[in-house]
NULUMLO-705281 format. One record per residue: residue number from 1; residue in one letter; chain; z, x, y of N, C-alpha, C, O in turn. Coordinates in steps of 0.02 Angstrom, whole numbers. Example, Ala and Ser with C-alpha at 12.3 -4.5 7.8 and 13.67 -1.06 7.14 Angstrom:
 num residu chaine    nzz    nxx    nyy   cazz   caxx   cayy    czz    cxx    cyy    ozz    oxx    oyy
   1      a      A    390    660   -284    390    615   -225    390    660   -165    423    712   -166
   2      s      A    354    642   -112    357    684    -53    394    645      2    402    670     57
//
This chain:
 num residu chaine    nzz    nxx    nyy   cazz   caxx   cayy    czz    cxx    cyy    ozz    oxx    oyy
   1      m      A   2125   -885  -1742   2121   -834  -1689   2182   -841  -1643   2198   -896  -1620
   2      r      A   2214   -785  -1630   2273   -786  -1586   2252   -799  -1514   2195   -787  -1495
   3      l      A   2300   -823  -1474   2285   -840  -1404   2260   -780  -1365   2214   -785  -1325
   4      t      A   2291   -722  -1377   2269   -661  -1341   2198   -642  -1360   2159   -621  -1318
   5      d      A   2182   -650  -1425   2114   -634  -1447   2064   -682  -1417   2009   -662  -1398
   6      m      A   2083   -746  -1413   2038   -796  -1384   2025   -782  -1311   1968   -789  -1288
   7      k      A   2076   -763  -1274   2067   -747  -1203   2021   -687  -1195   1978   -687  -1151
   8      f      A   2030   -636  -1238   1987   -577  -1234   1915   -596  -1249   1868   -573  -1215
   9      f      A   1905   -637  -1301   1838   -659  -1320   1805   -696  -1263   1746   -685  -1248
  10      r      A   1842   -742  -1231   1814   -780  -1175   1794   -733  -1117   1742   -743  -1086
  11      s      A   1837   -683  -1103   1822   -638  -1047   1759   -598  -1061   1719   -585  -1016
  12      v      A   1748   -578  -1124   1687   -541  -1143   1626   -585  -1135   1575   -563  -1109
  13      v      A   1631   -648  -1156   1575   -695  -1150   1557   -706  -1078   1498   -706  -1060
  14      v      A   1607   -716  -1035   1595   -727   -964   1561   -666   -933   1515   -673   -894
  15      a      A   1584   -606   -951   1554   -545   -924   1482   -538   -945   1440   -517   -906
  16      c      A   1467   -555  -1007   1398   -551  -1032   1353   -601   -996   1296   -585   -979
  17      v      A   1378   -662   -985   1339   -713   -950   1323   -691   -879   1267   -699   -856
  18      i      A   1372   -662   -845   1361   -638   -777   1310   -582   -776   1266   -581   -733
  19      a      A   1316   -535   -823   1269   -479   -826   1198   -504   -840   1151   -479   -808
  20      l      A   1190   -551   -885   1124   -577   -901   1095   -615   -842   1035   -611   -829
  21      s      A   1137   -650   -804   1112   -687   -746   1087   -640   -692   1038   -654   -658
  22      l      A   1121   -583   -685   1099   -534   -635   1033   -503   -655    990   -490   -613
  23      i      A   1024   -491   -720    961   -462   -744    904   -511   -735    848   -490   -720
  24      a      A    918   -575   -743    865   -626   -741    840   -640   -671    785   -666   -663
  25      v      A    880   -623   -620    859   -638   -551    815   -583   -524    838   -526   -519
  26      p      A    751   -597   -508    707   -544   -483    725   -524   -412    754   -563   -375
  27      v      A    708   -462   -395    720   -438   -327    679   -479   -277    703   -495   -223
  28      s      A    618   -495   -296    576   -536   -253    529   -576   -297    512   -556   -353
  29      a      A    507   -632   -272    463   -674   -311    394   -642   -317    371   -610   -270
  30      q      A    362   -651   -373    294   -625   -382    247   -682   -397    261   -725   -438
  31      r      A    191   -681   -364    134   -722   -383     71   -685   -361     75   -632   -329
  32      a      A     15   -712   -378    -47   -678   -363    -98   -727   -336    -93   -787   -347
  33      a      A   -148   -700   -301   -203   -740   -276   -268   -708   -300   -285   -653   -278
  34      p      A   -304   -741   -346   -289   -807   -375   -232   -805   -425   -213   -752   -450
  35      a      A   -205   -863   -440   -148   -869   -485   -165   -839   -553   -220   -849   -580
  36      g      A   -117   -803   -581   -125   -775   -648   -163   -710   -651   -175   -683   -705
  37      s      A   -183   -683   -593   -224   -622   -593   -184   -559   -577   -213   -504   -576
  38      g      A   -119   -565   -566    -80   -508   -544    -66   -457   -598    -73   -471   -658
  39      d      A    -45   -398   -576    -27   -343   -622     48   -345   -635     86   -377   -599
  40      a      A     68   -311   -688    139   -301   -703    161   -235   -672    135   -182   -689
  41      f      A    210   -238   -627    234   -179   -592    302   -158   -619    340   -199   -643
  42      k      A    316    -93   -614    379    -67   -638    433    -70   -584    492    -76   -599
  43      d      A    413    -65   -521    461    -63   -466    428    -95   -405    376    -71   -382
  44      t      A    458   -148   -379    428   -184   -322    469   -177   -258    459   -215   -211
  45      a      A    516   -131   -257    560   -124   -199    521   -109   -135    544   -126    -80
  46      f      A    464    -76   -142    424    -57    -83    387   -116    -53    363   -111      4
  47      f      A    381   -170    -89    340   -227    -66    380   -270    -17    402   -326    -34
  48      k      A    389   -245     43    425   -281     95    399   -257    163    377   -200    169
  49      p      A    402   -301    213    377   -281    279    426   -235    314    484   -231    295
  50      p      A    402   -199    365    447   -157    405    500   -200    438    492   -260    446
  51      a      A    554   -168    457    609   -204    490    584   -241    552    549   -213    593
  52      g      A    602   -305    556    582   -345    613    517   -383    605    502   -427    645
  53      a      A    479   -368    553    415   -402    541    425   -459    492    462   -453    444
  54      r      A    392   -515    505    396   -572    459    351   -562    399    371   -576    343
  55      v      A    291   -536    411    241   -529    358    204   -463    369    195   -441    426
  56      a      A    184   -431    316    145   -369    320     97   -366    262    104   -402    212
  57      i      A     47   -323    269      1   -308    215     15   -236    192     19   -190    233
  58      v      A     23   -227    127     29   -161     97    -34   -150     56    -53   -192     15
  59      e      A    -67    -92     66   -127    -78     28   -125     -6      2   -115     41     40
  60      f      A   -135      2    -63   -146     68    -93   -221     75   -104   -252     32   -135
  61      q      A   -250    130    -79   -322    138    -81   -342    207   -104   -303    254   -101
  62      d      A   -404    212   -128   -435    275   -149   -502    279   -113   -543    234   -119
  63      l      A   -512    332    -76   -572    338    -34   -637    344    -75   -692    338    -48
  64      e      A   -631    355   -140   -689    360   -183   -700    295   -223   -743    293   -267
  65      c      A   -661    243   -208   -662    181   -246   -708    130   -212   -696    112   -155
  66      p      A   -761    106   -246   -806     56   -216   -771     -9   -197   -788    -39   -146
  67      a      A   -723    -32   -237   -687    -93   -221   -645    -84   -158   -636   -131   -119
  68      c      A   -619    -23   -148   -581     -9    -86   -627    -10    -26   -608    -34     28
  69      a      A   -688     15    -34   -737     14     20   -752    -58     40   -759    -73     99
  70      h      A   -758   -102     -9   -771   -173      5   -712   -205     41   -722   -245     87
  71      a      A   -652   -189     19   -592   -221     47   -573   -195    116   -542   -231    155
  72      f      A   -590   -133    131   -565    -99    192   -576   -140    255   -528   -153    291
  73      p      A   -638   -162    272   -646   -199    335   -612   -267    333   -588   -290    385
  74      i      A   -609   -298    276   -578   -365    271   -503   -359    284   -475   -400    321
  75      v      A   -471   -310    254   -399   -300    262   -383   -284    335   -335   -311    363
  76      h      A   -422   -240    365   -409   -221    435   -420   -280    483   -382   -289    530
  77      q      A   -472   -318    471   -485   -376    513   -430   -428    506   -411   -460    555
  78      a      A   -404   -436    446   -349   -484    435   -286   -462    472   -252   -502    504
  79      a      A   -269   -397    467   -210   -372    501   -216   -381    577   -168   -399    610
  80      a      A   -276   -369    604   -287   -378    676   -285   -452    695   -258   -470    746
  81      h      A   -315   -494    653   -318   -566    668   -248   -596    672   -234   -636    716
  82      y      A   -205   -577    625   -137   -606    622    -86   -563    661    -28   -583    668
  83      n      A   -109   -505    685    -64   -460    722     -2   -443    681     54   -449    704
  84      i      A    -14   -420    620     40   -402    574     31   -329    553    -24   -303    555
  85      p      A     85   -297    532     80   -227    511     37   -219    448     38   -261    403
  86      l      A     -1   -165    447    -39   -144    389    -12    -76    367    -18    -27    405
  87      i      A     16    -73    308     44    -11    282     -5     15    230     -9    -12    175
  88      e      A    -41     68    247    -91     97    202    -62    157    165    -30    200    196
  89      k      A    -73    159    101    -50    214     59   -109    242     20   -152    205     -3
  90      d      A   -110    308     14   -163    340    -25   -143    343    -98    -88    363   -116
  91      f      A   -190    323   -141   -179    329   -213   -243    357   -244   -278    322   -281
  92      p      A   -259    420   -229   -321    450   -257   -316    456   -333   -272    490   -359
  93      l      A   -362    424   -367   -362    426   -440   -379    497   -463   -422    530   -434
  94      r      A   -346    519   -515   -353    589   -537   -422    604   -564   -443    662   -564
  95      q      A   -458    554   -587   -525    567   -612   -577    572   -557   -634    591   -570
  96      h      A   -559    555   -496   -606    559   -441   -607    630   -412   -556    664   -409
  97      i      A   -665    652   -393   -677    722   -376   -652    740   -306   -618    791   -297
  98      w      A   -669    699   -256   -658    720   -187   -611    675   -147   -598    689    -89
  99      s      A   -586    621   -176   -547    573   -136   -481    602   -111   -460    585    -56
 100      f      A   -449    647   -149   -386    676   -126   -398    719    -64   -361    713    -15
 101      d      A   -450    761    -66   -465    803     -8   -483    761     53   -464    779    109
 102      a      A   -519    707     42   -537    663     99   -475    631    129   -470    623    190
 103      a      A   -427    613     87   -364    585    112   -326    636    155   -296    618    205
 104      v      A   -329    699    135   -297    751    175   -331    758    243   -297    765    294
 105      w      A   -398    755    245   -434    758    309   -417    698    352   -410    705    413
 106      a      A   -409    639    322   -390    580    361   -322    589    393   -311    570    450
 107      r      A   -277    619    357   -210    631    384   -211    686    437   -172    684    485
 108      y      A   -255    734    430   -263    784    482   -283    750    548   -255    765    601
 109      l      A   -332    706    544   -354    671    604   -299    627    633   -292    623    694
 110      e      A   -261    595    590   -206    553    615   -154    596    650   -127    576    702
 111      d      A   -140    655    622    -89    699    649   -112    735    712    -73    742    760
 112      k      A   -175    757    713   -199    799    768   -238    761    822   -242    783    879
 113      v      A   -266    703    804   -307    666    853   -275    598    866   -240    589    916
 114      s      A   -286    550    822   -256    484    831   -264    443    768   -307    457    726
 115      a      A   -222    392    761   -227    347    704   -293    310    704   -322    295    652
 116      k      A   -318    294    765   -381    258    771   -439    301    744   -481    275    706
 117      v      A   -443    364    762   -496    407    738   -490    418    663   -540    420    627
 118      a      A   -428    424    638   -418    431    566   -443    370    529   -473    375    476
 119      d      A   -430    312    557   -454    250    526   -530    245    529   -562    222    482
 120      d      A   -558    268    585   -632    270    590   -661    316    536   -713    300    507
 121      y      A   -628    371    524   -650    418    472   -648    385    404   -696    391    365
 122      r      A   -594    350    388   -589    316    324   -645    264    318   -677    258    266
 123      g      A   -655    226    371   -708    175    369   -777    206    360   -818    179    324
 124      a      A   -789    263    393   -854    297    387   -863    325    317   -918    322    289
 125      i      A   -809    353    289   -812    377    220   -831    320    173   -874    328    130
 126      f      A   -798    264    181   -813    207    137   -886    184    146   -919    166     97
 127      a      A   -909    184    208   -978    161    221  -1030    207    189  -1083    184    168
 128      q      A  -1015    272    184  -1062    321    157  -1042    343     86  -1069    393     61
 129      q      A   -997    308     56   -968    328     -7  -1020    345    -62  -1012    394    -98
 130      m      A  -1072    304    -67  -1120    313   -121  -1163    376   -112  -1194    399   -159
 131      a      A  -1163    404    -51  -1202    464    -37  -1160    527    -47  -1186    583    -40
 132      i      A  -1096    519    -64  -1051    576    -73  -1036    583   -147  -1004    540   -177
 133      s      A  -1058    638   -176  -1049    647   -248  -1011    710   -267  -1001    724   -326
 134      s      A   -989    748   -217   -954    810   -232   -908    828   -174   -912    798   -120
 135      k      A   -866    878   -185   -823    903   -131   -866    933    -74   -848    927    -16
 136      d      A   -920    964    -92   -965    992    -41   -995    937      2  -1000    944     63
 137      d      A  -1016    882    -30  -1043    825      7   -990    797     54  -1005    780    112
 138      m      A   -929    791     29   -875    763     70   -861    808    129   -849    783    185
 139      l      A   -861    874    119   -849    921    174   -905    918    225   -893    921    285
 140      a      A   -967    913    201  -1024    908    247  -1020    844    288  -1033    845    348
 141      f      A  -1001    790    256   -992    727    292   -937    734    344   -944    712    401
 142      t      A   -882    765    325   -825    774    371   -845    817    431   -825    803    487
 143      r      A   -885    868    418   -909    911    473   -951    870    523   -943    876    584
 144      r      A   -996    828    496  -1037    786    540   -994    736    579  -1008    723    637
 145      f      A   -944    709    546   -899    662    580   -864    696    638   -860    669    693
 146      f      A   -837    755    626   -803    792    680   -852    806    738   -834    796    796
 147      q      A   -912    829    722   -960    844    774   -977    782    814   -982    786    876
 148      s      A   -986    725    781  -1005    664    817   -949    638    861   -961    598    906
 149      h      A   -888    661    849   -831    640    889   -807    696    936   -753    692    966
 150      g      A   -848    748    942   -831    802    988   -771    842    966   -734    868   1009
 151      l      A   -760    848    901   -702    883    875   -723    947    840   -777    952    812
 152      q      A   -678    996    842   -690   1059    808   -660   1056    738   -600   1045    730
 153      l      A   -701   1066    688   -676   1066    619   -637   1130    606   -664   1185    613
 154      p      A   -573   1123    586   -535   1184    572   -558   1216    506   -587   1183    463
 155      f      A   -545   1281    500   -565   1316    439   -527   1289    379   -555   1284    324
 156      v      A   -463   1272    389   -421   1243    337   -387   1181    365   -358   1183    419
 157      a      A   -392   1126    329   -364   1063    353   -288   1063    351   -255   1032    393
 158      d      A   -259   1096    302   -188   1089    289   -156   1157    273   -137   1168    216
 159      p      A   -151   1202    322   -126   1270    309    -54   1272    284    -36   1317    246
 160      t      A    -13   1224    303     57   1225    282     69   1186    218    122   1192    186
 161      g      A     20   1145    198     29   1104    138     65   1038    149     75   1000    102
 162      q      A     84   1024    212    122    964    227     81    900    214    107    851    186
 163      l      A     18    901    234    -24    842    225    -36    828    151    -38    771    129
 164      t      A    -45    881    113    -53    874     41      9    842     10      4    799    -33
 165      k      A     67    863     34    130    835      9    134    760     25    160    721    -15
 166      e      A    109    740     84    111    670    102     66    628     56     86    573     35
 167      v      A      7    653     41    -37    617     -4     -6    614    -74     -8    562   -107
 168      e      A     23    670    -96     56    671   -161    114    622   -163    126    590   -214
 169      a      A    151    616   -107    207    570   -104    184    498   -112    216    458   -147
 170      d      A    128    481    -80    100    414    -89     80    401   -161     93    348   -189
 171      r      A     48    451   -191     26    442   -261     86    437   -308     85    398   -356
 172      t      A    138    475   -294    199    471   -334    231    402   -327    256    374   -376
 173      l      A    230    375   -266    256    308   -255    215    257   -295    244    212   -325
 174      g      A    149    264   -294    107    219   -333    122    223   -407    123    172   -441
 175      d      A    134    284   -432    152    292   -502    219    259   -518    227    228   -570
 176      k      A    266    265   -471    331    234   -480    325    157   -483    358    124   -523
 177      i      A    282    131   -440    271     58   -439    236     36   -503    247    -20   -528
 178      g      A    195     80   -531    157     62   -590     88     35   -574     63    -10   -608
 179      l      A     56     63   -522    -11     41   -503    -59     51   -561    -57    101   -596
 180      q      A   -103      2   -568   -153      4   -622   -223     15   -596   -268     33   -634
 181      h      A   -234      3   -532   -301     10   -504   -298     11   -427   -246     -3   -398
 182      t      A   -354     29   -396   -361     23   -324   -420    -23   -309   -467    -26   -348
 183      p      A   -417    -60   -253   -358    -64   -210   -305   -109   -241   -321   -156   -278
 184      t      A   -243    -95   -225   -189   -142   -239   -165   -168   -172   -141   -129   -130
 185      i      A   -173   -233   -161   -159   -264    -96   -102   -314   -105   -105   -358   -147
 186      i      A    -51   -305    -64      8   -348    -67     20   -379      2     21   -344     52
 187      v      A     29   -445      4     52   -478     65    125   -495     54    143   -528      5
 188      c      A    168   -472     99    240   -479     86    278   -503    147    257   -493    205
 189      s      A    333   -535    133    382   -555    183    450   -534    156    454   -511     99
 190      p      A    504   -543    194    570   -527    166    588   -571    106    633   -554     68
 191      r      A    553   -628     99    570   -675     46    528   -668    -17    551   -683    -72
 192      e      A    466   -645    -10    422   -642    -68    366   -592    -56    356   -566     -1
 193      w      A    329   -579   -111    268   -540   -105    216   -568   -151    231   -595   -204
 194      v      A    153   -561   -130     97   -589   -168     44   -536   -175     24   -505   -125
 195      q      A     22   -524   -235    -33   -477   -246    -99   -514   -237   -111   -565   -269
 196      v      A   -142   -487   -194   -207   -517   -181   -259   -478   -219   -276   -421   -200
 197      t      A   -286   -506   -273   -336   -472   -313   -407   -493   -293   -455   -462   -313
 198      d      A   -412   -546   -254   -477   -569   -227   -471   -571   -152   -437   -615   -124
 199      v      A   -503   -523   -117   -493   -517    -45   -518   -578     -6   -500   -587     52
 200      t      A   -560   -620    -38   -581   -681     -3   -523   -729      6   -527   -776     45
 201      l      A   -468   -717    -30   -409   -760    -25   -355   -728     20   -299   -754     23
 202      l      A   -371   -673     54   -321   -638     93   -294   -680    150   -234   -685    160
 203      y      A   -339   -711    188   -317   -751    246   -274   -810    223   -222   -824    252
 204      q      A   -296   -843    171   -258   -900    144   -189   -878    122   -139   -913    134
 205      t      A   -186   -820     90   -121   -795     65    -75   -778    123    -16   -793    121
 206      i      A   -102   -747    176    -60   -731    234    -33   -795    265     25   -798    285
 207      d      A    -75   -847    270    -51   -912    296      7   -938    254     57   -961    281
 208      e      A     -1   -935    188     51   -962    144    116   -922    148    170   -952    152
 209      v      A    111   -856    148    171   -815    152    205   -822    220    266   -823    224
 210      t      A    165   -828    273    193   -838    340    231   -904    344    285   -907    373
 211      a      A    203   -956    314    236  -1022    314    303  -1018    277    352  -1049    298
 212      e      A    304   -982    221    365   -975    182    417   -930    216    476   -935    202
 213      a      A    393   -885    259    437   -836    290    484   -867    342    534   -836    361
 214      g      A    466   -927    366    508   -959    417    487   -940    487    439   -903    497
 215      p      A    523   -965    537    504   -954    607    510   -881    628    552   -844    602
 216      a      A    469   -863    675    469   -794    701    530   -783    744    553   -828    780
 217      t      A    557   -722    740    613   -704    783    590   -669    846    621   -676    899
 218      r      A    536   -631    841    507   -598    899    436   -576    882    419   -572    823
 219      a      A    396   -562    932    327   -541    920    327   -472    888    370   -430    903
 220      k      A    279   -461    844    272   -397    811    201   -373    818    154   -408    799
 221      t      A    192   -314    846    125   -288    856    100   -255    792    139   -232    751
 222      t      A     35   -254    785      4   -224    726     15   -149    725      7   -116    776
 223      s      A     33   -123    667     39    -51    660      7    -31    594      5    -69    546
 224      v      A    -18     30    593    -49     56    533    -13    120    514    -11    167    554
 225      k      A     15    123    454     52    180    432     18    211    372      1    177    324
 226      k      A      9    277    375    -22    311    318     23    366    292     15    388    235
 227      t      A     69    389    333    112    443    310    164    415    262    178    355    262
 228      a      A    192    458    221    239    436    170    300    405    202    328    433    249
 229      a      A    320    347    177    378    313    203    437    324    156    428    337     96
 230      a      A    496    319    183    556    327    141    560    269     93    545    212    111
 231      h      A    579    283     32    585    231    -18    636    251    -71    648    213   -118
//
């Protein structure tokens, strides 16, 4: 082999090694609680806390999902206990009858009333989930909720279609990530993210991720986000 050929061969080998090393390095570490129970995701770029936060909880939920109903109070209590952001995303499964419409009503309340009332609506939906079997049942429940909170139910929840687009954006994000089920709960820091498949391990996981995240730079108040975020 001539010297020029050898130099070219070496440069190609070095380039291949560098490319392979870049491919092998994950964007963020993955583990699950309990160990070995996590899903395989296609894109994990969204699994990070908001700017300035050390740790956050990300949850994709379906208002018609019994497991989401079970997780809802636990996740909210954990976010309040640790005073960390909770980023909620809607992922209404296509086989479910009324969960998409309920998500739109929740966003109407968040937009027109308050995030607190919208969260109360989600919690009430989850609490009465087994009694809701159709879109008519969901609408009747929503009417009663509005009346009990002194609110006027509008004839149409989303006349411009904006709220529907927001729910669709969340579902599209979930598809991009490669979600396999609801709820999908992630505890994340700038350094790592952990999928929590057993909510009884949520507090323990937050402790572990917080310890790995390093010292706090400033206090971060709890926030709940349901509208589509840039990604």
